[in-house]
Backbone as XML, in Angstrom:
<?xml version="1.0"?>
<chain id="A" units="angstrom">
  <residue number="1" name="MET">
    <atom name="N" x="10.114" y="12.459" z="-14.866"/>
    <atom name="CA" x="10.150" y="11.067" z="-15.203"/>
    <atom name="C" x="8.847" y="10.718" z="-15.921"/>
  </residue>
  <residue number="2" name="LYS">
    <atom name="N" x="8.964" y="10.016" z="-17.007"/>
    <atom name="CA" x="7.789" y="9.575" z="-17.747"/>
    <atom name="C" x="7.397" y="8.181" z="-17.272"/>
  </residue>
  <residue number="3" name="ALA">
    <atom name="N" x="6.107" y="7.929" z="-17.279"/>
    <atom name="CA" x="5.594" y="6.615" z="-16.898"/>
    <atom name="C" x="4.532" y="6.195" z="-17.899"/>
  </residue>
  <residue number="4" name="GLU">
    <atom name="N" x="4.333" y="4.922" z="-17.983"/>
    <atom name="CA" x="3.331" y="4.387" z="-18.891"/>
    <atom name="C" x="2.478" y="3.371" z="-18.137"/>
  </residue>
  <residue number="5" name="VAL">
    <atom name="N" x="1.178" y="3.486" z="-18.264"/>
    <atom name="CA" x="0.271" y="2.520" z="-17.652"/>
    <atom name="C" x="0.213" y="1.289" z="-18.542"/>
  </residue>
  <residue number="6" name="VAL">
    <atom name="N" x="0.419" y="0.141" z="-17.937"/>
    <atom name="CA" x="0.377" y="-1.116" z="-18.674"/>
    <atom name="C" x="-0.654" y="-2.015" z="-17.999"/>
  </residue>
  <residue number="7" name="THR">
    <atom name="N" x="-1.612" y="-2.492" z="-18.756"/>
    <atom name="CA" x="-2.620" y="-3.411" z="-18.228"/>
    <atom name="C" x="-2.238" y="-4.826" z="-18.626"/>
  </residue>
  <residue number="8" name="LEU">
    <atom name="N" x="-2.071" y="-5.664" z="-17.626"/>
    <atom name="CA" x="-1.693" y="-7.052" z="-17.876"/>
    <atom name="C" x="-2.922" y="-7.947" z="-17.767"/>
  </residue>
  <residue number="9" name="PRO">
    <atom name="N" x="-2.962" y="-9.016" z="-18.543"/>
    <atom name="CA" x="-4.083" y="-9.950" z="-18.417"/>
    <atom name="C" x="-4.062" y="-10.625" z="-17.044"/>
  </residue>
  <residue number="10" name="LYS">
    <atom name="N" x="-5.248" y="-10.990" z="-16.547"/>
    <atom name="CA" x="-5.350" y="-11.661" z="-15.259"/>
    <atom name="C" x="-4.481" y="-12.915" z="-15.257"/>
  </residue>
  <residue number="11" name="GLY">
    <atom name="N" x="-3.714" y="-13.066" z="-14.188"/>
    <atom name="CA" x="-2.856" y="-14.237" z="-14.047"/>
    <atom name="C" x="-1.478" y="-14.082" z="-14.654"/>
  </residue>
  <residue number="12" name="TYR">
    <atom name="N" x="-1.223" y="-12.969" z="-15.369"/>
    <atom name="CA" x="0.100" y="-12.754" z="-15.963"/>
    <atom name="C" x="0.927" y="-11.881" z="-15.028"/>
  </residue>
  <residue number="13" name="PHE">
    <atom name="N" x="2.159" y="-12.279" z="-14.786"/>
    <atom name="CA" x="3.074" y="-11.510" z="-13.956"/>
    <atom name="C" x="4.429" y="-11.446" z="-14.641"/>
  </residue>
  <residue number="14" name="PRO">
    <atom name="N" x="5.156" y="-10.374" z="-14.419"/>
    <atom name="CA" x="6.519" y="-10.316" z="-14.946"/>
    <atom name="C" x="7.349" y="-11.468" z="-14.369"/>
  </residue>
  <residue number="15" name="PRO">
    <atom name="N" x="8.340" y="-11.938" z="-15.092"/>
    <atom name="CA" x="9.152" y="-13.069" z="-14.625"/>
    <atom name="C" x="9.841" y="-12.819" z="-13.284"/>
  </residue>
  <residue number="16" name="SER">
    <atom name="N" x="10.018" y="-11.556" z="-12.897"/>
    <atom name="CA" x="10.729" y="-11.261" z="-11.652"/>
    <atom name="C" x="9.884" y="-11.526" z="-10.403"/>
  </residue>
  <residue number="17" name="ILE">
    <atom name="N" x="8.573" y="-11.746" z="-10.544"/>
    <atom name="CA" x="7.712" y="-12.022" z="-9.389"/>
    <atom name="C" x="7.865" y="-13.494" z="-9.004"/>
  </residue>
  <residue number="18" name="PRO">
    <atom name="N" x="8.301" y="-13.769" z="-7.762"/>
    <atom name="CA" x="8.448" y="-15.165" z="-7.342"/>
    <atom name="C" x="7.106" y="-15.908" z="-7.379"/>
  </residue>
  <residue number="19" name="THR">
    <atom name="N" x="7.157" y="-17.170" z="-7.725"/>
    <atom name="CA" x="5.952" y="-17.990" z="-7.847"/>
    <atom name="C" x="5.115" y="-17.955" z="-6.576"/>
  </residue>
  <residue number="20" name="GLU">
    <atom name="N" x="5.772" y="-18.007" z="-5.407"/>
    <atom name="CA" x="5.030" y="-18.064" z="-4.149"/>
    <atom name="C" x="4.290" y="-16.758" z="-3.830"/>
  </residue>
  <residue number="21" name="LEU">
    <atom name="N" x="4.577" y="-15.676" z="-4.550"/>
    <atom name="CA" x="3.889" y="-14.402" z="-4.321"/>
    <atom name="C" x="2.787" y="-14.117" z="-5.339"/>
  </residue>
  <residue number="22" name="LYS">
    <atom name="N" x="2.709" y="-14.896" z="-6.385"/>
    <atom name="CA" x="1.762" y="-14.594" z="-7.467"/>
    <atom name="C" x="0.310" y="-14.614" z="-6.993"/>
  </residue>
  <residue number="23" name="ALA">
    <atom name="N" x="-0.088" y="-15.605" z="-6.212"/>
    <atom name="CA" x="-1.478" y="-15.672" z="-5.737"/>
    <atom name="C" x="-1.797" y="-14.473" z="-4.847"/>
  </residue>
  <residue number="24" name="GLU">
    <atom name="N" x="-0.859" y="-14.091" z="-3.995"/>
    <atom name="CA" x="-1.060" y="-12.928" z="-3.118"/>
    <atom name="C" x="-1.208" y="-11.648" z="-3.934"/>
  </residue>
  <residue number="25" name="HIS">
    <atom name="N" x="-0.361" y="-11.474" z="-4.920"/>
    <atom name="CA" x="-0.449" y="-10.288" z="-5.783"/>
    <atom name="C" x="-1.772" y="-10.268" z="-6.551"/>
  </residue>
  <residue number="26" name="GLU">
    <atom name="N" x="-2.194" y="-11.419" z="-7.023"/>
    <atom name="CA" x="-3.452" y="-11.479" z="-7.769"/>
    <atom name="C" x="-4.632" y="-11.101" z="-6.871"/>
  </residue>
  <residue number="27" name="ASP">
    <atom name="N" x="-4.629" y="-11.581" z="-5.620"/>
    <atom name="CA" x="-5.679" y="-11.201" z="-4.661"/>
    <atom name="C" x="-5.664" y="-9.700" z="-4.403"/>
  </residue>
  <residue number="28" name="ASN">
    <atom name="N" x="-4.463" y="-9.149" z="-4.199"/>
    <atom name="CA" x="-4.345" y="-7.706" z="-3.944"/>
    <atom name="C" x="-4.885" y="-6.892" z="-5.114"/>
  </residue>
  <residue number="29" name="MET">
    <atom name="N" x="-4.496" y="-7.255" z="-6.318"/>
    <atom name="CA" x="-4.941" y="-6.492" z="-7.490"/>
    <atom name="C" x="-6.450" y="-6.593" z="-7.687"/>
  </residue>
  <residue number="30" name="ALA">
    <atom name="N" x="-7.031" y="-7.758" z="-7.399"/>
    <atom name="CA" x="-8.484" y="-7.902" z="-7.504"/>
    <atom name="C" x="-9.177" y="-7.002" z="-6.484"/>
  </residue>
  <residue number="31" name="TYR">
    <atom name="N" x="-8.622" y="-6.929" z="-5.269"/>
    <atom name="CA" x="-9.187" y="-6.050" z="-4.235"/>
    <atom name="C" x="-9.099" y="-4.594" z="-4.682"/>
  </residue>
  <residue number="32" name="TRP">
    <atom name="N" x="-7.935" y="-4.191" z="-5.173"/>
    <atom name="CA" x="-7.756" y="-2.794" z="-5.610"/>
    <atom name="C" x="-8.726" y="-2.450" z="-6.726"/>
  </residue>
  <residue number="33" name="ASN">
    <atom name="N" x="-8.923" y="-3.381" z="-7.660"/>
    <atom name="CA" x="-9.867" y="-3.130" z="-8.754"/>
    <atom name="C" x="-11.288" y="-2.944" z="-8.238"/>
  </residue>
  <residue number="34" name="GLU">
    <atom name="N" x="-11.647" y="-3.701" z="-7.199"/>
    <atom name="CA" x="-13.015" y="-3.627" z="-6.680"/>
    <atom name="C" x="-13.227" y="-2.465" z="-5.716"/>
  </residue>
  <residue number="35" name="PHE">
    <atom name="N" x="-12.258" y="-2.237" z="-4.802"/>
    <atom name="CA" x="-12.463" y="-1.278" z="-3.718"/>
    <atom name="C" x="-11.536" y="-0.066" z="-3.753"/>
  </residue>
  <residue number="36" name="GLY">
    <atom name="N" x="-10.587" y="-0.034" z="-4.662"/>
    <atom name="CA" x="-9.612" y="1.056" z="-4.689"/>
    <atom name="C" x="-8.384" y="0.680" z="-3.878"/>
  </residue>
  <residue number="37" name="TYR">
    <atom name="N" x="-7.257" y="1.293" z="-4.199"/>
    <atom name="CA" x="-5.983" y="0.935" z="-3.564"/>
    <atom name="C" x="-6.036" y="1.084" z="-2.051"/>
  </residue>
  <residue number="38" name="GLU">
    <atom name="N" x="-6.700" y="2.127" z="-1.563"/>
    <atom name="CA" x="-6.765" y="2.373" z="-0.119"/>
    <atom name="C" x="-7.984" y="1.722" z="0.526"/>
  </residue>
  <residue number="39" name="GLY">
    <atom name="N" x="-8.770" y="0.999" z="-0.236"/>
    <atom name="CA" x="-9.958" y="0.363" z="0.308"/>
    <atom name="C" x="-11.080" y="1.336" z="0.606"/>
  </residue>
  <residue number="40" name="ARG">
    <atom name="N" x="-11.016" y="2.522" z="0.017"/>
    <atom name="CA" x="-12.003" y="3.560" z="0.350"/>
    <atom name="C" x="-13.428" y="3.175" z="-0.017"/>
  </residue>
  <residue number="41" name="ASP">
    <atom name="N" x="-13.611" y="2.225" z="-0.930"/>
    <atom name="CA" x="-14.957" y="1.803" z="-1.318"/>
    <atom name="C" x="-15.374" y="0.490" z="-0.655"/>
  </residue>
  <residue number="42" name="ASP">
    <atom name="N" x="-14.557" y="0.000" z="0.283"/>
    <atom name="CA" x="-14.859" y="-1.247" z="0.983"/>
    <atom name="C" x="-15.726" y="-0.930" z="2.199"/>
  </residue>
  <residue number="43" name="PRO">
    <atom name="N" x="-16.974" y="-1.395" z="2.217"/>
    <atom name="CA" x="-17.862" y="-1.055" z="3.329"/>
    <atom name="C" x="-17.443" y="-1.678" z="4.661"/>
  </residue>
  <residue number="44" name="THR">
    <atom name="N" x="-16.521" y="-2.646" z="4.649"/>
    <atom name="CA" x="-16.089" y="-3.274" z="5.899"/>
    <atom name="C" x="-14.913" y="-2.555" z="6.540"/>
  </residue>
  <residue number="45" name="VAL">
    <atom name="N" x="-14.341" y="-1.575" z="5.859"/>
    <atom name="CA" x="-13.177" y="-0.856" z="6.379"/>
    <atom name="C" x="-13.631" y="0.405" z="7.104"/>
  </residue>
  <residue number="46" name="ILE">
    <atom name="N" x="-13.123" y="0.592" z="8.316"/>
    <atom name="CA" x="-13.373" y="1.830" z="9.054"/>
    <atom name="C" x="-12.131" y="2.695" z="8.891"/>
  </residue>
  <residue number="47" name="HIS">
    <atom name="N" x="-12.300" y="3.811" z="8.243"/>
    <atom name="CA" x="-11.184" y="4.709" z="7.999"/>
    <atom name="C" x="-10.969" y="5.628" z="9.195"/>
  </residue>
  <residue number="48" name="PRO">
    <atom name="N" x="-9.744" y="6.067" z="9.434"/>
    <atom name="CA" x="-9.486" y="6.982" z="10.550"/>
    <atom name="C" x="-10.379" y="8.215" z="10.520"/>
  </residue>
  <residue number="49" name="ARG">
    <atom name="N" x="-10.695" y="8.717" z="9.333"/>
    <atom name="CA" x="-11.526" y="9.923" z="9.235"/>
    <atom name="C" x="-12.949" y="9.679" z="9.729"/>
  </residue>
  <residue number="50" name="ASP">
    <atom name="N" x="-13.365" y="8.400" z="9.814"/>
    <atom name="CA" x="-14.715" y="8.064" z="10.250"/>
    <atom name="C" x="-14.831" y="7.847" z="11.759"/>
  </residue>
  <residue number="51" name="LEU">
    <atom name="N" x="-13.740" y="7.911" z="12.481"/>
    <atom name="CA" x="-13.763" y="7.703" z="13.924"/>
    <atom name="C" x="-14.287" y="8.940" z="14.640"/>
  </residue>
  <residue number="52" name="ASN">
    <atom name="N" x="-14.856" y="8.741" z="15.825"/>
    <atom name="CA" x="-15.340" y="9.877" z="16.619"/>
    <atom name="C" x="-14.213" y="10.829" z="16.982"/>
  </residue>
  <residue number="53" name="SER">
    <atom name="N" x="-13.043" y="10.284" z="17.255"/>
    <atom name="CA" x="-11.874" y="11.127" z="17.519"/>
    <atom name="C" x="-10.738" y="10.633" z="16.633"/>
  </residue>
  <residue number="54" name="PRO">
    <atom name="N" x="-10.693" y="11.132" z="15.385"/>
    <atom name="CA" x="-9.671" y="10.664" z="14.446"/>
    <atom name="C" x="-8.260" y="10.909" z="14.978"/>
  </residue>
  <residue number="55" name="PRO">
    <atom name="N" x="-7.344" y="9.987" z="14.714"/>
    <atom name="CA" x="-5.969" y="10.169" z="15.174"/>
    <atom name="C" x="-5.294" y="11.322" z="14.442"/>
  </residue>
  <residue number="56" name="SER">
    <atom name="N" x="-4.345" y="11.912" z="15.110"/>
    <atom name="CA" x="-3.532" y="12.956" z="14.489"/>
    <atom name="C" x="-2.287" y="12.270" z="13.940"/>
  </residue>
  <residue number="57" name="LEU">
    <atom name="N" x="-2.173" y="12.216" z="12.639"/>
    <atom name="CA" x="-1.081" y="11.485" z="12.012"/>
    <atom name="C" x="-0.049" y="12.433" z="11.424"/>
  </residue>
  <residue number="58" name="ASP">
    <atom name="N" x="1.218" y="12.122" z="11.672"/>
    <atom name="CA" x="2.312" y="12.869" z="11.059"/>
    <atom name="C" x="2.438" y="12.484" z="9.590"/>
  </residue>
  <residue number="59" name="THR">
    <atom name="N" x="3.122" y="13.314" z="8.854"/>
    <atom name="CA" x="3.485" y="12.939" z="7.496"/>
    <atom name="C" x="4.682" y="11.998" z="7.573"/>
  </residue>
  <residue number="60" name="VAL">
    <atom name="N" x="4.957" y="11.301" z="6.499"/>
    <atom name="CA" x="6.127" y="10.425" z="6.457"/>
    <atom name="C" x="7.389" y="11.257" z="6.655"/>
  </residue>
  <residue number="61" name="GLY">
    <atom name="N" x="7.426" y="12.430" z="6.030"/>
    <atom name="CA" x="8.591" y="13.305" z="6.174"/>
    <atom name="C" x="8.839" y="13.694" z="7.616"/>
  </residue>
  <residue number="62" name="ASP">
    <atom name="N" x="7.778" y="14.049" z="8.345"/>
    <atom name="CA" x="7.930" y="14.407" z="9.758"/>
    <atom name="C" x="8.404" y="13.213" z="10.577"/>
  </residue>
  <residue number="63" name="TYR">
    <atom name="N" x="7.877" y="12.033" z="10.280"/>
    <atom name="CA" x="8.300" y="10.827" z="10.987"/>
    <atom name="C" x="9.799" y="10.592" z="10.790"/>
  </residue>
  <residue number="64" name="VAL">
    <atom name="N" x="10.249" y="10.707" z="9.556"/>
    <atom name="CA" x="11.665" y="10.476" z="9.252"/>
    <atom name="C" x="12.537" y="11.479" z="9.999"/>
  </residue>
  <residue number="65" name="LYS">
    <atom name="N" x="12.103" y="12.731" z="10.060"/>
    <atom name="CA" x="12.879" y="13.761" z="10.755"/>
    <atom name="C" x="12.951" y="13.502" z="12.255"/>
  </residue>
  <residue number="66" name="LYS">
    <atom name="N" x="11.875" y="13.007" z="12.853"/>
    <atom name="CA" x="11.802" y="12.834" z="14.306"/>
    <atom name="C" x="12.425" y="11.532" z="14.800"/>
  </residue>
  <residue number="67" name="TYR">
    <atom name="N" x="12.498" y="10.515" z="13.952"/>
    <atom name="CA" x="12.932" y="9.191" z="14.389"/>
    <atom name="C" x="14.421" y="9.182" z="14.699"/>
  </residue>
  <residue number="68" name="ASP">
    <atom name="N" x="14.797" y="8.451" z="15.739"/>
    <atom name="CA" x="16.207" y="8.316" z="16.106"/>
    <atom name="C" x="16.821" y="7.199" z="15.255"/>
  </residue>
  <residue number="69" name="TRP">
    <atom name="N" x="17.386" y="7.586" z="14.126"/>
    <atom name="CA" x="17.914" y="6.604" z="13.180"/>
    <atom name="C" x="19.193" y="5.936" z="13.664"/>
  </residue>
  <residue number="70" name="MET">
    <atom name="N" x="19.805" y="6.478" z="14.712"/>
    <atom name="CA" x="20.991" y="5.824" z="15.288"/>
    <atom name="C" x="20.605" y="4.461" z="15.866"/>
  </residue>
  <residue number="71" name="LYS">
    <atom name="N" x="19.363" y="4.325" z="16.328"/>
    <atom name="CA" x="18.900" y="3.035" z="16.845"/>
    <atom name="C" x="18.846" y="1.993" z="15.732"/>
  </residue>
  <residue number="72" name="VAL">
    <atom name="N" x="18.620" y="2.435" z="14.522"/>
    <atom name="CA" x="18.502" y="1.521" z="13.391"/>
    <atom name="C" x="19.867" y="1.235" z="12.778"/>
  </residue>
  <residue number="73" name="PHE">
    <atom name="N" x="20.618" y="2.294" z="12.504"/>
    <atom name="CA" x="21.864" y="2.150" z="11.757"/>
    <atom name="C" x="23.113" y="2.148" z="12.628"/>
  </residue>
  <residue number="74" name="GLY">
    <atom name="N" x="22.985" y="2.476" z="13.899"/>
    <atom name="CA" x="24.143" y="2.520" z="14.779"/>
    <atom name="C" x="25.019" y="3.719" z="14.467"/>
  </residue>
  <residue number="75" name="SER">
    <atom name="N" x="26.242" y="3.644" z="14.924"/>
    <atom name="CA" x="27.131" y="4.807" z="14.741"/>
    <atom name="C" x="27.921" y="4.744" z="13.468"/>
  </residue>
</chain>
């Protein structure tokens, strides 16, 4: 699949974005520009890798395999 990076001017959103979400999206994008998508450059964020005993996290794939999806979707 091919993708293209498109840079939009500040305050511009595609018409499909609801008006009530535009301010939230603008805040998120400003944060990502300043600190990175995962907040790795935000000095106020404590990342799991920085803990004395970091949690052992499954991959998304492992979670999907282990979860009882019958509870969600029924029979």
